[in-house]
N, C-alpha and C positions, 0 to 999 in steps of 0.2 A: 660916532662909530669909528673903529680903527681904520687908519689910512692904509691903502694897499702899497706894497713895495715891489720893486723890480728884482730885489735880491731874494735869497732863500727864505721861505716862510716857515718851513719845518726843517730843523736840523737835529739829528740824533747821532751821537758819536759814541760808539762802543758801549752801548747800553747792555747791562746784565741785570737780571732780577732773580733772586732766590727766595723761596718760601721754605725755611728750614733747610732740609737736605735736598729739596726739589729745586732744580734749575729750570725756571720758566722761560728765561731769555738768556742767551749767551752771546755777547759781543755783536750786537745788532747796530747797524748804522744806516741812516737815511739822510738824503738832502733833497728837498722838494721845493719847487718854485710856484709862483702864482699861476692859477689856471690849470695846474696839473692834476690829473686823476690817477692816483697811484693805487693799484690793487695789492692788498695784503692777503696773500694766499696761504693756505695750509689746512690740514685736517684738524678735527677736534683735538684740543690739547696741545696745539703747536706753539701757542704763545701769542696769537693774534689779539685776543681781548686784553691780555696783560699789557701789550704794547700800546693799544688804544687808551687804556686807563692811565698809562704814564703820560701819553700825549695830552690827555684831558686834565692832567694834574690831580687825578684821583688816587694814584699810587706813585710812590717814589722809587726810582731805580736803586738797586743795591750799589751799582757803580756805573760810571759813564755820565755823559752830559746830554741835556736836551734843551733846545731853544725854540720858542714860537715867536716869529717876527723879531728875532734877535734877543728876546727876553727870557730869563731863567724862570724856573717853576715858581708859581705863586698863584693860588686860586683866585685872589681878588683881581690880579692883573689879567690872568688868563680867561676869566669869566666872559669877557667881551671879545676874546680872540678865537675861542674854540667853540664850535657847535657840535654836540654829540648826539648821535642817533643810536641809542643802546639796543642790544638784542632783546627780544621778548616784548610782550604786550602789557606787562604789569607795571609800567612806568607812568601811567596816568591814573587819575581818579575816575573810575568807571561810572560813578553816580553823578558826576558833573558833566556838563556839556563840553564840547570841544572848545568853544569860546571861553568858558569859565576856566578850563584847564590852562589855556594859554595866558589868560590874564593873570592867573596865579603865578605861573612861572616867570612871566614878564616882571611882576612885582618883586620876585626874588632877585631879579637882575637890578633892582633899584629904581625901576620906572615908576613915576607917579601914576595913579589909577587911570586918569584920562589918557595919558600916553600909552599905558599898557593896553587899554581897551582898543585904542586906535591901531596900535601895532598888531594886536591879535587878529583883528579883522583883516588887516592888510595881508598878513602871511597866510591866513585861511583862504583868501581869494587867490593868492599866489600858487597854492598847491591844489586848487580846485575843490575846496571843501566849504566854500561860502554858503551853499544851501544847507549844509549839515552843521552849521555853527551852533545851533541851539539843541542839537540832538545829543542825548547822553552817549558818552564814549563807549559804554557797555553795549550799545547797539551798533557800533561801527563794525564794518567788516575788517578782515586782516589788512586788506589793501588801504582802507581808509585810515586805520590806525598807523600804518607805515607813513602815509602822507602827513598825518598829524605829527608824527615824530619829526619829520623834516620841517614842518611849520614851526615847531618848538625850537629846533636848532637854528632856524632863520630869524628868530626874534631879534637878535642883536646884529644881524648881518655879519656873521663872523668871517674873517679871512681864511679860517681853516675849518673844514667840515670833516668829522669822523663818523663813519657809518659802520656799524657792526651787524653783519648778516641782515642788511636792510630789506632784502627780498625773500627772506626765509618764509616758507609756507605761502607764498603769493602765487596766484595763477600768472601765466605769461603776460597777459594784458596789464595786470596791476604792476608786475615787476618792471615792464617797459615804461610805465608811467613814472614810477619812482626813479628809475635810471634817467629818464628824460629830464626830470626836475633837477637832478644832481648835475647833469651835463650843462643845463642852463646856468646853474650856479657857477660851474667851472668857467663857462664862457664870460661870466662877469668878473672873473679873476680869483675866485675862491679855490684854494688848494684842497683837494679831496683825498682822504685816505679811506679806501673802500675795502673792508675786511670781509672775506667770503671763502667758502670752500667749494663754491660752484664755479669751477674754472671756465665753464662754457659761457658765462655771462660777461666776461671781461673783454672778449675779442670785439673790437670796434667801439669799446666803451672806455677802457683804461689806456693811458699812454705808457705807463711803466708799471713794474710789478716787483714785489719782494715775496719770495716763497719761503715759508718757515716750516721746519720739521723738528720737533722736539726742542724748540726754542732756538734753533740755529738757522742761519741763512743758507739755503740751498741754491737760490738763484736771486739775482738782482739785476735789473736792466729793463730795456724796452720790451713790451709785450711780444713784439714780432720776433724777438730773439729767443723766446722761450721754447718754441717748437724744435730748435736745434738739438734739444736734449731728448728727443723722442727715440724710441727703439725702432720706429719706422716699420710697423707691422701691417701686413695686408692679408686679406682673405681672398683667395683665388678659386675660381671654378675652372677645372681643367678637364680636357679630354685626352686620353692616352692613345695616340695614333701610331705607336711604335710597332713594327712588324715582329720584333723579338719580345719574348716574355721576360719577366723579372719583376722584382718589387718596385712599385712606383716611387716610393720614398728614396730608394737607393739611386734610381735613375735621376731623379730631380736633384739630389745632393751632388752627384757627379757633374751634372750639367751646370749647376750654379757655381761650384767650386768656392772661391773666396768672395763671390758676389753676395752671398747670404745663406741662410739656413731655412729648411722647410720642416713642417710637421704635418704628417698625413694621419687623419683619423683612422682608427682600426677598421678594417674591412672596406676602406675606400679604394675603388678602382678608378672611376671617373667621378669626381665630385670636389668637395671642399679641401683646400690645402692652405695652411697658414705659412706665409712667407715673411721672414725677418731680414730686411736688407742690411748689409754691412754699411758702416759709416762711409759716406761719400759716393755710394753706388746709386746710379739712376735706375728707377723702376723699369724703364724701357729696355735697359741693357739686360736686366734679369729675365724679362719676358722673352727677349730675343734669344737668350741662351737656352731657355726651355723649349722654344720653338725649334731650335737647331737640333735638339735631342728628340724631336718627334712628339712633344707635348704641347697641345694647343690650349692657350688661356682664353676661355670664353667670357669671363667676367672678372672684375677686380674691384675691390673696395677697401678703403682704409678701415681697420678694425675699430679705432677710436679716433676722435678728433686729435690733432697733433698737440693741442694745448692740454687736453686731458691725459694723453699719453705721457707728456713731459711731467705733469703734476704727479702722476702715479710713480713714475720712475724716480724723480728727485726726492719724493717723500718716503720712498721705500714701501708704499702701499701695495697690498696684494693685487695681482692682476689675474682675474679668472680667465 
């Protein structure tokens, strides 16, 4: 099995990929180390799957270079270096059992039958499917099939694991189980590239992230730096205690000044107000400014998680 290294395990330099006139990826770079969980974020069509296919050696870039463990592309070499968990459930033979499927794929890796059988049983136990080893895959739940996908990727104990929408259509418990298995692999030194459009699942799971939109990098860095790009939107419940009359929205705007902007729903006197803070402004300062103008804030909540807000803002997605 491939030896682990303390240097970069995944290196991508200025990768671009075109399909005719369509640019799937443009000038994308990555450098990942052992044990790193890297989230590859983006909406449908952003280029996530294309990049994973390039890393897996299934697609060649139009330009740029890619290295896995310092090695250039080559399916025979990379077969033992990269484990791929593809999207979708139609990547197994549904009439065969989980064990039979894994033995088949282990044989494709060149393992003798006895070794393939032993390894298949070992990884089934690793992902908690030992009791379902002889059950036909067609009878597996979505969560079981996702775990089986991880088991297949673990067959050669790869130093790099690529997961494409691995928790898609899974209930929260099954998604947590899959993520837990991936984190355990990372703790053993595996470099993980986790492609998803579910930005809520990467907090506390991924170390770093690259956000793609239309094939271009919109963000790259630690996950905790991603919320810096939020619009910082809050929903306030307010009570207008001013003795004077006048439109609430105008009063709020004057009170805030350069601290931020507000939107008042039509017909609102006392009720919900949307507050967009200006860059670098503390929420407490804005609330204090409203209070000074005779408007009491009775409740406040963030409209979206800051990660989700950043995702929408950087990808240019619509914000209802």
